[in-house]
VMD Tcl script that draws the C-alpha trace (Angstrom):
set ca {
  {-40.68 46.05 -26.61}
  {-37.27 47.03 -25.31}
  {-34.29 48.94 -27.05}
  {-32.30 46.34 -27.36}
  {-34.70 44.75 -29.61}
  {-34.87 47.55 -32.14}
  {-32.70 47.48 -35.06}
  {-29.01 49.50 -35.43}
  {-26.69 50.78 -37.71}
  {-23.17 51.52 -36.92}
  {-21.88 55.06 -38.12}
  {-21.58 54.77 -41.81}
  {-21.62 57.11 -44.70}
  {-24.29 58.73 -43.59}
  {-22.72 59.99 -40.47}
  {-19.68 61.44 -41.81}
  {-21.58 63.23 -44.82}
  {-23.42 64.76 -41.84}
  {-20.18 65.70 -40.10}
  {-19.01 67.26 -43.89}
  {-22.37 69.13 -43.88}
  {-22.10 70.33 -40.49}
  {-18.92 71.32 -40.26}
  {-18.04 72.88 -43.96}
  {-21.19 73.11 -45.97}
  {-23.63 75.09 -43.67}
  {-21.38 77.56 -41.93}
  {-19.94 78.36 -45.38}
  {-23.44 78.84 -46.69}
  {-24.96 81.10 -43.74}
  {-21.38 83.09 -44.07}
  {-21.72 83.78 -47.95}
  {-25.38 84.44 -47.63}
  {-24.67 86.86 -45.03}
  {-21.79 88.60 -47.05}
  {-23.65 89.03 -49.86}
  {-26.95 90.61 -48.30}
  {-30.18 91.16 -49.64}
  {-32.48 88.54 -48.81}
  {-30.09 85.92 -49.82}
  {-31.11 84.32 -46.68}
  {-34.38 82.48 -48.66}
  {-31.49 81.07 -50.96}
  {-29.62 79.74 -47.91}
  {-32.37 78.44 -45.85}
  {-33.47 76.54 -49.17}
  {-29.96 74.78 -49.59}
  {-29.59 74.08 -46.04}
  {-33.11 72.54 -46.29}
  {-31.25 70.41 -49.19}
  {-28.04 69.23 -47.20}
  {-30.28 68.43 -43.99}
  {-31.57 65.57 -46.32}
  {-28.12 64.92 -47.87}
  {-26.88 62.93 -44.55}
  {-30.33 61.06 -44.27}
  {-30.76 59.70 -47.67}
  {-26.95 58.76 -47.70}
  {-27.62 56.93 -44.52}
  {-29.37 54.27 -46.20}
  {-26.54 53.22 -48.10}
  {-27.48 49.84 -50.10}
  {-31.18 50.41 -50.18}
  {-34.01 53.01 -50.82}
  {-35.74 54.69 -47.75}
  {-39.45 53.13 -47.56}
  {-42.34 55.38 -47.68}
  {-43.21 54.61 -43.66}
  {-39.67 55.90 -43.04}
  {-40.31 59.09 -44.42}
  {-44.02 59.34 -43.01}
  {-42.40 58.93 -39.87}
  {-40.37 61.53 -39.67}
  {-42.47 64.03 -41.80}
  {-45.21 63.26 -38.73}
  {-42.21 64.52 -36.22}
  {-42.06 67.50 -38.36}
  {-45.15 68.27 -38.28}
  {-45.44 67.70 -34.23}
  {-42.56 70.10 -33.87}
  {-43.77 72.57 -35.93}
  {-47.35 72.23 -33.90}
  {-45.43 72.56 -30.54}
  {-43.86 75.85 -31.68}
  {-47.26 77.01 -33.12}
  {-49.00 75.69 -29.90}
  {-46.64 78.66 -27.70}
  {-47.21 81.57 -29.79}
  {-48.90 83.58 -27.28}
  {-45.72 82.52 -25.21}
  {-43.08 85.15 -26.43}
  {-39.40 82.83 -25.98}
  {-40.98 79.71 -24.45}
  {-41.14 77.10 -27.16}
  {-40.88 73.42 -26.55}
  {-40.01 72.43 -30.66}
  {-36.03 71.52 -29.42}
  {-37.58 68.51 -27.14}
  {-39.36 67.38 -30.07}
  {-36.61 67.74 -32.15}
  {-34.30 66.09 -29.47}
  {-36.84 62.75 -29.15}
  {-36.98 62.35 -32.91}
  {-33.01 62.49 -32.54}
  {-33.00 59.92 -29.65}
  {-35.29 57.52 -31.48}
  {-34.62 57.62 -35.26}
  {-30.57 58.62 -35.18}
  {-28.29 61.73 -35.63}
  {-29.00 62.07 -39.63}
  {-32.97 62.08 -38.81}
  {-32.68 64.53 -35.90}
  {-30.66 66.70 -37.96}
  {-33.35 66.68 -40.83}
  {-36.00 66.88 -38.42}
  {-34.54 69.90 -36.43}
  {-33.50 71.61 -39.84}
  {-37.18 71.08 -41.54}
  {-39.12 71.79 -38.88}
  {-37.26 75.56 -38.40}
  {-37.85 76.41 -41.95}
  {-41.50 75.41 -42.03}
  {-42.39 76.90 -38.89}
  {-40.59 80.70 -39.61}
  {-43.30 80.36 -42.70}
  {-45.98 81.02 -39.73}
  {-43.28 83.20 -37.17}
  {-41.62 84.97 -40.26}
  {-38.27 84.26 -42.46}
  {-35.09 86.62 -42.08}
  {-31.72 86.32 -41.73}
  {-32.00 84.30 -38.67}
  {-33.92 81.53 -40.28}
  {-30.52 80.08 -41.83}
  {-29.16 80.33 -38.03}
  {-32.06 78.37 -36.69}
  {-32.14 75.54 -39.18}
  {-28.41 75.08 -38.14}
  {-28.86 75.19 -34.45}
  {-31.61 73.05 -34.17}
  {-30.62 70.66 -36.79}
  {-27.38 70.21 -34.71}
  {-29.48 69.95 -31.45}
  {-31.11 66.67 -33.46}
  {-27.74 65.41 -34.19}
  {-26.15 65.90 -31.35}
  {-29.25 64.05 -29.27}
  {-29.02 61.15 -31.94}
  {-25.42 60.45 -31.35}
  {-26.20 61.07 -27.14}
  {-28.93 58.24 -27.67}
  {-26.66 55.89 -29.38}
  {-23.98 56.20 -26.17}
  {-27.11 55.58 -23.96}
  {-26.43 59.44 -22.53}
  {-30.13 60.13 -23.49}
  {-32.64 57.51 -23.12}
  {-36.32 56.79 -22.42}
  {-35.58 55.54 -19.16}
  {-34.29 58.93 -17.57}
  {-36.64 61.57 -18.26}
  {-34.77 64.30 -15.66}
  {-31.67 63.30 -17.05}
  {-32.41 64.14 -20.84}
  {-34.37 67.45 -19.35}
  {-30.87 68.68 -17.98}
  {-28.89 67.71 -20.68}
  {-31.61 69.35 -23.06}
  {-31.89 72.66 -20.85}
  {-27.79 72.98 -21.15}
  {-27.66 72.43 -24.84}
  {-30.00 75.03 -25.48}
  {-28.32 77.74 -23.23}
  {-25.02 76.66 -23.90}
  {-24.87 75.88 -27.35}
  {-28.29 76.77 -29.58}
  {-28.74 79.83 -27.65}
  {-25.38 81.18 -28.14}
  {-25.34 80.15 -31.91}
  {-28.59 82.21 -32.71}
  {-27.29 85.21 -30.57}
  {-24.07 85.19 -33.04}
  {-26.76 85.75 -35.84}
  {-27.31 89.21 -34.08}
  {-23.60 89.89 -33.82}
  {-23.14 89.00 -38.10}
  {-26.23 91.65 -38.25}
  {-24.66 94.44 -36.41}
  {-20.86 93.63 -37.51}
  {-19.79 96.84 -38.94}
  {-21.03 98.75 -35.48}
  {-19.43 96.14 -32.76}
  {-17.04 96.28 -30.40}
  {-16.13 94.97 -27.05}
  {-19.08 96.37 -24.86}
  {-21.69 96.12 -27.51}
  {-20.56 92.07 -28.36}
  {-20.98 91.27 -24.67}
  {-24.17 92.97 -24.44}
  {-25.72 91.03 -27.39}
  {-24.72 87.65 -25.80}
  {-25.76 88.94 -22.14}
  {-28.92 90.05 -23.77}
  {-29.40 86.55 -24.88}
  {-29.27 84.74 -21.59}
  {-32.61 85.32 -20.66}
  {-34.18 84.27 -23.75}
  {-31.99 81.21 -23.76}
  {-32.71 80.24 -20.32}
  {-36.27 80.55 -21.13}
  {-36.09 78.07 -24.28}
  {-34.02 75.70 -22.24}
  {-36.88 75.40 -19.38}
  {-39.21 75.11 -22.32}
  {-37.54 72.37 -23.68}
  {-36.35 70.77 -20.20}
  {-40.18 70.32 -19.78}
  {-40.79 69.08 -23.25}
  {-38.52 65.99 -22.48}
  {-39.64 65.78 -18.63}
  {-43.31 64.78 -19.75}
  {-42.99 63.57 -23.31}
  {-39.85 61.08 -23.43}
  {-41.46 58.29 -22.21}
  {-44.99 58.30 -24.08}
  {-43.50 59.61 -27.22}
  {-40.39 57.13 -27.30}
  {-42.57 54.46 -26.33}
  {-44.90 54.80 -29.26}
  {-41.94 55.56 -31.28}
  {-40.40 52.36 -30.69}
  {-43.45 50.55 -31.02}
  {-43.68 52.00 -34.48}
  {-39.55 51.12 -35.60}
  {-40.37 47.65 -34.29}
  {-43.83 46.91 -36.00}
  {-42.43 48.44 -39.44}
  {-38.96 47.19 -39.13}
  {-37.30 50.75 -39.20}
  {-33.54 51.22 -39.01}
  {-32.18 53.95 -36.53}
  {-29.89 55.75 -39.04}
}
mol new
graphics top color blue
foreach p $ca { graphics top sphere $p radius 0.5 }
foreach p [lrange $ca 0 end-1] q [lrange $ca 1 end] { graphics top cylinder $p $q radius 0.2 }
display resetview
């Protein structure tokens, strides 16, 4: 079924709440948790998890979300977590970002943000939680949110997986990776100077490139088959893009 036949919503209350959450609430929560120290990242992670749900539910505005909509996103989160766990043997090569981007493309910015954020806190139960968890939730939530916006502008689409792969690689290298590198910067803030700051970001480049390659391959191989199935689900059950 063509994408044009899928119901869509204009940017509404949920979108602007997302902007507030991304620009104000999450950075403030991450900053406060770092300043307080002593495992406060657990509290920050739970708060960010709650924040990520607010824009999604607010986007429904005059109606309540249906169970099938929540189940579909829960399945996307599970697939994202599984995609990270499946590559536990390959350090710094996890395609989870590609699944998060596809969720944002299929269901919109708010759903993409929630999928990215929740997928990271759930997968960190297996990989280990730490001060980096809130940063991961923020960066991958932002990845899903921006992917949803780019899909609304037809910059990302199921018709051009190669373009999606290139954009996914760029976002991992210039956005997601540097945000996670900044976590290390905050951790070593008291010992930082110009040389060590540059060293942290330089050391992160190979890791970010490796993650970018994993995401680009995921998008190249899975965009069309996954989007085809997700679009069929949206049409069959009348799901509305958030």
